[in-house]
N, CA, C and O of each residue as an XYZ file, in Angstrom:
488
protein
N      72.279    114.702    133.390
C      73.683    115.080    133.437
C      74.201    115.227    132.009
O      73.906    114.387    131.159
N      74.947    116.250    131.742
C      75.470    116.526    130.406
C      76.603    115.552    130.075
O      77.368    115.134    130.944
N      76.681    115.208    128.796
C      77.718    114.310    128.323
C      79.042    115.069    128.276
O      79.108    116.197    127.788
N      80.083    114.440    128.785
C      81.406    115.065    128.833
C      82.229    114.598    127.634
O      81.911    113.586    127.010
N      83.269    115.330    127.324
C      84.187    114.944    126.258
C      83.941    115.733    124.987
O      83.130    116.658    124.943
N      84.653    115.344    123.976
C      84.554    116.025    122.696
C      83.214    115.731    122.030
O      82.643    114.656    122.214
N      82.720    116.692    121.257
C      81.498    116.419    120.498
C      81.793    115.423    119.374
O      82.908    115.365    118.855
N      80.786    114.651    119.014
C      80.933    113.673    117.944
C      81.108    114.390    116.610
O      80.313    115.259    116.249
N      82.148    114.018    115.889
C      82.407    114.610    114.574
C      81.512    113.921    113.556
O      81.429    112.693    113.509
N      80.852    114.722    112.752
C      79.997    114.172    111.704
C      80.868    113.786    110.509
O      81.654    114.594    110.013
N      80.720    112.562    110.062
C      81.466    112.076    108.909
C      80.594    112.277    107.670
O      79.440    111.849    107.637
N      81.147    112.922    106.670
C      80.418    113.198    105.431
C      80.569    112.001    104.489
O      81.417    111.998    103.597
N      79.727    110.986    104.705
C      79.813    109.768    103.892
C      79.474    110.032    102.430
O      79.968    109.329    101.548
N      78.651    111.020    102.162
C      78.314    111.357    100.782
C      79.576    111.794    100.022
O      79.794    111.388     98.880
N      80.392    112.619    100.665
C      81.647    113.063    100.052
C      82.607    111.890     99.901
O      83.250    111.748     98.861
N      82.711    111.053    100.920
C      83.586    109.877    100.837
C      83.156    108.988     99.677
O      83.996    108.511     98.914
N      81.851    108.763     99.540
C      81.335    107.921     98.455
C      81.658    108.522     97.087
O      82.002    107.795     96.154
N      81.550    109.836     96.967
C      81.869    110.493     95.691
C      83.353    110.373     95.365
O      83.720    110.198     94.203
N      84.198    110.465     96.369
C      85.635    110.299     96.149
C      85.961    108.855     95.777
O      86.834    108.602     94.946
N      85.263    107.924     96.390
C      85.437    106.513     96.017
C      85.013    106.285     94.571
O      85.631    105.498     93.853
N      83.962    106.973     94.149
C      83.425    106.808     92.798
C      84.429    107.211     91.723
O      84.358    106.724     90.595
N      85.360    108.093     92.065
C      86.391    108.468     91.095
C      87.709    107.763     91.425
O      88.781    108.166     90.973
N      87.597    106.706     92.220
C      88.689    105.785     92.529
C      89.818    106.419     93.338
O      90.983    106.068     93.152
N      89.488    107.341     94.228
C      90.498    107.889     95.129
C      90.895    106.814     96.137
O      90.068    106.005     96.558
N      92.161    106.817     96.513
C      92.592    105.858     97.524
C      92.381    106.449     98.920
O      91.978    107.604     99.061
N      92.651    105.659     99.927
C      92.414    106.057    101.310
C      93.149    107.340    101.676
O      92.570    108.237    102.288
N      94.427    107.427    101.301
C      95.216    108.626    101.622
C      94.625    109.884    100.978
O      94.581    110.943    101.604
N      94.177    109.764     99.740
C      93.593    110.905     99.039
C      92.279    111.339     99.686
O      91.993    112.532     99.785
N      91.496    110.377    100.117
C      90.214    110.693    100.769
C      90.464    111.431    102.073
O      89.833    112.452    102.343
N      91.381    110.918    102.880
C      91.697    111.572    104.159
C      92.239    112.978    103.906
O      91.853    113.921    104.598
N      93.123    113.130    102.930
C      93.690    114.447    102.620
C      92.585    115.411    102.194
O      92.573    116.560    102.636
N      91.665    114.970    101.350
C      90.576    115.831    100.897
C      89.678    116.238    102.059
O      89.304    117.405    102.178
N      89.336    115.288    102.908
C      88.470    115.613    104.045
C      89.159    116.578    104.999
O      88.496    117.401    105.630
N      90.461    116.490    105.111
C      91.187    117.404    105.992
C      91.323    118.788    105.392
O      91.503    119.757    106.130
N      91.244    118.912    104.082
C      91.195    120.237    103.462
C      89.833    120.854    103.749
O      89.722    122.044    104.048
N      88.804    120.027    103.654
C      87.437    120.491    103.843
C      87.137    120.769    105.324
O      86.501    121.769    105.657
N      87.599    119.878    106.200
C      87.327    120.001    107.634
C      88.584    119.575    108.389
O      88.870    118.383    108.501
N      89.322    120.533    108.898
C      90.628    120.278    109.501
C      90.582    119.457    110.780
O      91.634    119.175    111.354
N      89.436    119.075    111.234
C      89.349    118.382    112.525
C      89.249    116.863    112.399
O      89.193    116.180    113.422
N      89.225    116.313    111.198
C      89.025    114.880    111.038
C      90.366    114.189    110.831
O      91.108    114.519    109.906
N      90.666    113.241    111.686
C      91.894    112.465    111.523
C      91.566    111.144    110.844
O      90.416    110.706    110.820
N      92.592    110.524    110.298
C      92.390    109.210    109.662
C      91.874    108.204    110.683
O      91.009    107.386    110.371
N      92.401    108.264    111.896
C      91.953    107.332    112.939
C      90.468    107.494    113.243
O      89.769    106.507    113.474
N      89.983    108.739    113.244
C      88.559    108.988    113.485
C      87.718    108.375    112.382
O      86.713    107.719    112.657
N      88.119    108.581    111.137
C      87.372    108.035    110.005
C      87.374    106.512    110.059
O      86.333    105.878    109.890
N      88.539    105.930    110.293
C      88.664    104.472    110.368
C      87.756    103.916    111.456
O      87.032    102.945    111.236
N      87.800    104.535    112.624
C      86.989    104.073    113.762
C      85.493    104.195    113.484
O      84.722    103.284    113.786
N      85.088    105.331    112.903
C      83.662    105.554    112.644
C      83.109    104.629    111.570
O      81.973    104.168    111.676
N      83.891    104.355    110.548
C      83.431    103.415    109.515
C      83.291    102.026    110.126
O      82.355    101.296    109.796
N      84.202    101.658    111.003
C      84.093    100.369    111.700
C      82.812    100.335    112.536
O      82.094     99.335    112.531
N      82.525    101.421    113.253
C      81.320    101.492    114.100
C      80.041    101.513    113.260
O      79.082    100.805    113.566
N      80.030    102.326    112.205
C      78.800    102.541    111.430
C      78.511    101.446    110.406
O      77.350    101.171    110.103
N      79.570    100.814    109.869
C      79.365     99.855    108.785
C      79.980     98.486    109.049
O      79.845     97.573    108.235
N      80.655     98.346    110.188
C      81.281     97.085    110.587
C      82.249     96.567    109.517
O      82.259     95.379    109.194
N      83.055     97.472    108.979
C      84.090     97.087    108.012
C      85.264     98.041    108.142
O      85.153     99.108    108.745
N      86.390     97.641    107.569
C      87.557     98.515    107.606
C      87.372     99.655    106.614
O      86.540     99.576    105.710
N      88.140    100.698    106.789
C      88.096    101.838    105.881
C      88.477    101.387    104.473
O      87.847    101.787    103.494
N      89.510    100.556    104.377
C      89.931    100.044    103.079
C      88.835     99.249    102.386
O      88.627     99.390    101.181
N      88.129     98.408    103.153
C      87.027     97.619    102.581
C      85.880     98.518    102.135
O      85.253     98.277    101.103
N      85.611     99.562    102.927
C      84.543    100.506    102.576
C      84.878    101.208    101.254
O      84.040    101.305    100.359
N      86.116    101.691    101.153
C      86.557    102.382     99.937
C      86.494    101.426     98.744
O      86.004    101.790     97.675
N      86.991    100.209     98.932
C      87.000     99.224     97.849
C      85.575     98.897     97.395
O      85.312     98.802     96.197
N      84.665     98.725     98.344
C      83.275     98.403     98.006
C      82.625     99.537     97.214
O      81.977     99.292     96.196
N      82.793    100.752     97.671
C      82.183    101.899     96.987
C      82.817    102.139     95.626
O      82.112    102.436     94.662
N      84.137    102.014     95.534
C      84.834    102.224     94.266
C      84.429    101.159     93.259
O      84.203    101.460     92.086
N      84.338     99.938     93.708
C      83.976     98.845     92.817
C      82.589     99.045     92.238
O      82.355     98.801     91.055
N      81.676     99.491     93.080
C      80.286     99.639     92.650
C      80.093    100.799     91.687
O      79.245    100.716     90.799
N      80.838    101.855     91.832
C      80.575    103.056     91.043
C      81.611    103.340     89.970
O      81.259    103.735     88.859
N      82.880    103.144     90.287
C      83.939    103.471     89.340
C      83.886    102.553     88.119
O      84.064    103.006     86.988
N      83.642    101.270     88.349
C      83.590    100.333     87.222
C      82.414    100.637     86.308
O      82.521    100.505     85.089
N      81.293    101.042     86.891
C      80.130    101.390     86.074
C      80.441    102.617     85.223
O      80.107    102.653     84.039
N      81.074    103.616     85.818
C      81.422    104.832     85.073
C      82.412    104.521     83.945
O      82.292    105.051     82.840
N      83.375    103.668     84.231
C      84.351    103.295     83.220
C      83.685    102.514     82.088
O      83.958    102.762     80.914
N      82.824    101.583     82.438
C      82.117    100.803     81.407
C      81.252    101.725     80.549
O      81.185    101.557     79.332
N      80.597    102.688     81.173
C      79.763    103.644     80.433
C      80.613    104.438     79.434
O      80.202    104.650     78.293
N      81.794    104.870     79.868
C      82.689    105.623     78.986
C      83.174    104.740     77.826
O      83.280    105.201     76.690
N      83.463    103.484     78.122
C      83.881    102.568     77.065
C      82.771    102.383     76.032
O      83.024    102.422     74.828
N      81.554    102.184     76.501
C      80.435    101.962     75.588
C      80.131    103.221     74.774
O      79.691    103.128     73.629
N      80.363    104.393     75.359
C      80.181    105.641     74.608
C      81.172    105.694     73.456
O      80.812    106.072     72.341
N      82.425    105.313     73.721
C      83.431    105.293     72.660
C      83.080    104.275     71.574
O      83.306    104.521     70.389
N      82.529    103.136     71.982
C      82.099    102.134     70.999
C      80.992    102.716     70.129
O      81.023    102.579     68.906
N      80.017    103.365     70.757
C      78.893    103.919     69.989
C      79.328    105.057     69.072
O      78.665    105.342     68.075
N      80.451    105.713     69.410
C      80.995    106.771     68.556
C      81.868    106.197     67.438
O      82.368    106.939     66.593
N      82.047    104.880     67.437
C      82.799    104.228     66.368
C      84.304    104.180     66.569
O      85.044    104.030     65.597
N      84.780    104.303     67.810
C      86.210    104.249     68.088
C      86.726    102.831     67.806
O      86.379    101.900     68.534
N      87.553    102.651     66.756
C      87.976    101.298     66.357
C      88.720    100.529     67.448
O      88.471     99.340     67.649
N      89.628    101.198     68.151
C      90.396    100.517     69.193
C      89.483    100.014     70.306
O      89.659     98.901     70.801
N      88.502    100.836     70.701
C      87.598    100.428     71.776
C      86.645     99.334     71.302
O      86.293     98.445     72.077
N      86.225     99.390     70.038
C      85.357     98.332     69.494
C      86.103     96.993     69.548
O      85.528     95.982     69.954
N      87.354     96.981     69.148
C      88.153     95.749     69.178
C      88.340     95.280     70.613
O      88.158     94.100     70.914
N      88.706     96.208     71.504
C      88.936     95.856     72.909
C      87.678     95.259     73.539
O      87.742     94.213     74.185
N      86.548     95.916     73.354
C      85.304     95.433     73.961
C      84.844     94.124     73.319
O      84.286     93.267     74.005
N      85.068     93.960     72.025
C      84.703     92.710     71.357
C      85.484     91.541     71.936
O      84.934     90.462     72.156
N      86.763     91.765     72.180
C      87.584     90.702     72.767
C      87.158     90.410     74.203
O      87.103     89.248     74.607
N      86.858     91.448     74.972
C      86.544     91.254     76.386
C      85.110     90.798     76.639
O      84.882     89.939     77.490
N      84.159     91.347     75.928
C      82.759     90.995     76.174
C      82.286     89.813     75.342
O      81.461     89.019     75.795
N      82.805     89.697     74.129
C      82.323     88.657     73.220
C      83.277     87.474     73.105
O      82.969     86.482     72.444
N      84.437     87.584     73.752
C      85.406     86.498     73.714
C      86.094     86.340     72.365
O      86.684     85.299     72.077
N      86.014     87.367     71.549
C      86.637     87.303     70.225
C      88.154     87.380     70.376
O      88.673     87.901     71.363
N      88.842     86.854     69.386
C      90.293     86.861     69.434
C      90.846     87.006     68.025
O      90.175     86.674     67.048
N      92.062     87.499     67.929
C      92.691     87.585     66.629
C      93.784     86.525     66.498
O      94.595     86.571     65.574
N      93.799     85.573     67.431
C      94.756     84.474     67.382
C      94.198     83.364     66.499
O      92.993     83.116     66.466
N      95.087     82.718     65.803
C      94.698     81.581     64.973
C      95.241     80.321     65.627
O      96.420     80.243     65.970
N      94.374     79.348     65.792
C      94.793     78.096     66.398
C      94.858     77.032     65.311
O      93.904     76.839     64.557
N      95.982     76.351     65.240
C      96.174     75.312     64.250
C      96.433     73.996     64.953
O      97.268     73.918     65.853
N      95.723     72.971     64.544
C      95.911     71.649     65.134
C      96.457     70.730     64.047
O      95.888     70.627     62.961
N      97.556     70.071     64.350
C      98.191     69.174     63.395
C      98.082     67.738     63.891
O      98.273     67.467     65.076
N      97.780     66.843     63.000
C      97.784     65.421     63.327
C      98.528     64.681     62.230
O      98.575     65.133     61.086
N      99.102     63.557     62.575
C      99.821     62.746     61.603
C      98.865     61.889     60.792
O      97.646     61.954     60.944
N      99.455     61.098     59.940
C      98.679     60.195     59.084
C      97.853     59.256     59.957
O      98.385     58.623     60.870
N      96.582     59.167     59.685
C      95.644     58.321     60.431
C      95.625     58.652     61.925
O      95.413     57.770     62.757
N      95.845     59.914     62.259
C      95.771     60.358     63.647
C      96.983     60.012     64.478
O      96.967     60.199     65.695
N      98.045     59.505     63.847
C      99.251     59.135     64.585
C     100.019     60.383     65.024
O      99.952     61.430     64.382
N     100.746     60.247     66.128
C     101.607     61.327     66.584
C     102.772     61.502     65.624
O     103.181     60.553     64.954
N     103.294     62.690     65.559
C     104.473     62.931     64.748
C     105.345     63.942     65.466
O     104.892     64.621     66.388
N     106.573     64.039     65.051
C     107.554     64.883     65.701
C     107.876     66.075     64.807
O     108.020     65.939     63.592
N     107.987     67.246     65.433
C     108.406     68.458     64.726
C     109.706     68.912     65.346
O     109.797     69.105     66.559
N     110.712     69.080     64.507
C     111.997     69.601     64.972
C     112.054     71.083     64.623
O     111.819     71.477     63.480
N     112.369     71.894     65.625
C     112.524     73.331     65.407
C     114.011     73.627     65.384
O     114.740     73.360     66.339
N     114.431     74.181     64.272
C     115.853     74.477     64.091
C     116.029     75.981     64.196
O     115.412     76.752     63.461
N     116.881     76.377     65.122
C     117.149     77.783     65.345
C     118.187     78.257     64.327
O     119.268     77.677     64.219
N     117.856     79.301     63.592
C     118.774     79.776     62.555
C     119.811     80.703     63.110
O     120.662     81.193     62.367
């Protein structure tokens, strides 16, 4: 007996993954897929991702974006460092190496005793 109802819509996960890789949000992904294939609704995509991957659409997008977008961004940052970009060298040094331009001063009283500092507002 032939199956009744609408045919199963094929979800282009490769395209969704590529859109996630450039950090598109859920609305942008749905809009793009609807430009490409006018028959896909957000509800269909949400339902199919739940069926195929046992996660929400938002979680799927977040997982794919996290895995690919951060790598691409880090690669671009390191390219700027290798090109000698001073701002990026400083930024990456602070973030990756824990470097800081803050100076920490510790004051102690005579023989390690506590002392009081009065701050007078001018």
